[in-house]
N, C-alpha and C positions, 0 to 999 in steps of 0.2 A: 383344508379343502375346499378349494373354493368350486360357485357350484355360482350359475347361470340361470334363472328363470326368465323363460320367453311366454307369454300371456298374449294370446292371440283374442280374434272377436268375436268368439262362438257369443251365446247367451252370456250373462256375467253369473247367471249361477251356477254354473260349470267353473266357474275360474275355484282354483281351492282354497279355502283358510288358509294365508302367510300365518298367524300364527300357531298354526297347529306343527310347522316343519320348523328344525332345529338349526333356525337363521340366525349369523351373526351377522352385522350392517357391514364386516370391511370386507368379509368374503365370500357376499352375494350381490351378486348385476342382475337389476332387473331390463327386460329386452320390449318393448310391448310391439306384440308386428297389430297391422292397421288400427281395428277398435280398441285393441286389447290395450294401445296405451290408453284410451280415457278409461278403463278398467282400474288401471294401476292407480290412475291419477285419486278415481272416487274410491278405491280403499286407503289413499292417504304416501302410496308410496310413488317416488318419483324414479320412471325408469335413469337408465345410465344414458337409455336412445332408442329411439323406436324407428320403424321400419314399414312404407307399408304405401300402398298408392292411396289412403284412405278416405273410397270410396264409400266409405261404409257411414263416415262422419258426413255433421250438416259445415256449413262453412262455419257457423257459429261454433261448431265440435273444433273444430278443425283450428280456428286462431282459439283457439282459447290452448292447446295441446301445442301448438309452439310457441305460444307465450308461459310454458310450462319449462319444458324443453329444449336446452339449446343443439342437444346431435340428432338430427332429423334427417330421414335419406326419403325422400319423396320417390316413388316409382313410377313407372309407367302403369295407366292400368291393362293397355295389351300385351303381355309379357306370355312366357313357357311356364315360367315356378310361379306358384303362390306366396303369398307375402307370410305364410310362416313357414315356407320350405328354406328363406331366404333372409327371415329372426332365425333361423338355428343357424344357417350358416355365420351369419355374424357370430351366433354366441359360441362356436366356435375359435373365435378370436384372439377369444380372450380366455382357452390354453384352459378350459376347467377340468375338474373332474367328476363335476355332476353336471346336467341338464336335464331342468323338467320343464315342461310343456305340457301350458294348464289355455283356458278355455274353448278346446276343439271339441268336447264330446256331447256337444247338443248340438241343438239346429240343424243344420244342413248336413244331411249322412253324406257325399261328396265328399264335404272338407272334412271330415272324420276318417274315413277311409283313406286321404291325402293324408295325411298328416300320419294315420297308423304305417302307409310304407315307409314316410318321412321314414318315421322313427327306427323303423329295422332296418333300413337303406343305410343310416348314419349309425346306427351300433354295429354295423355286420364292416365299415368302413374306419370305423374310428373303438376299438373292440378296450382299449383303455379308457375309455369316456363311460361310464354311467349313467343311461340314458329314460327314462320314464315319459309319460303323459299321466296326467291329479287333477283328479278332483276332489271334493267333498267328501267321496265311498268305492273311491277305486283307485290302485296306482299299476297302470298298464308296463308290462316292461317286456323286450326281449332280451332274451338266453341263449349264448350260442352255445358250443358242443364244448364240456369240457367238465369239471365238479364245482359248484355255485351253494356256496352258507344261508344260509334265508332265515335271517331273524326274529324271531316272535315280536309280532306287535298287535295289540290288546283293544286300534281300534279297525285295523284292518286283518279281520279273523279269517275269514274265508280266504283260500287261497285255491286257483282252476289252474291247469295246465290243456293248452293244445297247442297241437301242429299247427305252424303258418306257413303253406305251400308246398311245403316234403316234409314228409314221414321223419317223425324223431325216434333214433334208434333207440331201442338197450337203455333207455329211462328207469331211475331204481330212487326213489322213494328212502329217505329215511329219519326217522326221528316226527313221522306225521301219524296224523290218526288210525292213518290208509297206507302202510306201505307197501311198493310194490318193489323188486327184482327185476332188472332185462325187462321190460315190456317194451311196446313200440306204440306209438302213437298217432296214427294216420288220421289223414284229413275226413272232418266229417265225428269222429268221435267224438264224443260228450263224457267219455268213464271218466278224466280223471279232474268232473265238477267237484266244486264245495267242496274240499278236501282242509283239514284246521290242525294248525300244529303244537304237537303235543310238550315240548321242552324250547329252551330257551331258544336254542341254531336246531337249524333243520340242514338236510344238508340233499341237492337234485342232482345227479350227474345222467349223460347222456355222450351218445359221439358220435354222432352225426345226426341232421335238420338243425328250425329253426324254432325253439319252443318259448310259441309267446303265454307270459303268464300274468294273471291280472289278480289280484288281490281287493277283497271290499271287505265292505261292512254291510249291518244292514240297512 
């Protein structure tokens, strides 16, 4: 599996602990988006490349970052897309099996909301790639219609499902603490919050809509 991790410039405490991810150096590419470049360097990771307008870095910080990293793309401050969005587009050029976005879940809520919608759009457009947003307490994914196997994870014990923008139709959950058959999730419904997996592998299936799945730990 080839994996690209995009680290954005949100609060550093929102960056996932990379040691808890099953990483292999030869198959993992790191991309820093704006201040995310500094977050990676401070974790002892030299990103393959970085991209951004770098308006969140001081002149000294930017000089330091450029000294450490050879592949630097400097963007205009005024642009239509966020640094994070453009970093994800960069990630796609590596033709990965998985893209993990981190460093976006704290701080400014507008940036978080933009990242959430970005990942949803990218997942729709690239259904063959596994997209997620992660911090040390949560994994956020968007599921498209069909059947999905969910593996047990002792760290992310709780699992919740929500509709994202439209009704999720005929959802069935098997292998969960609370199973359901052919139910719907509509906007504003929180009925499917804080479920748990009973076996090593469980399944969720539905026929229409976009399902927002959140796996969480205490």
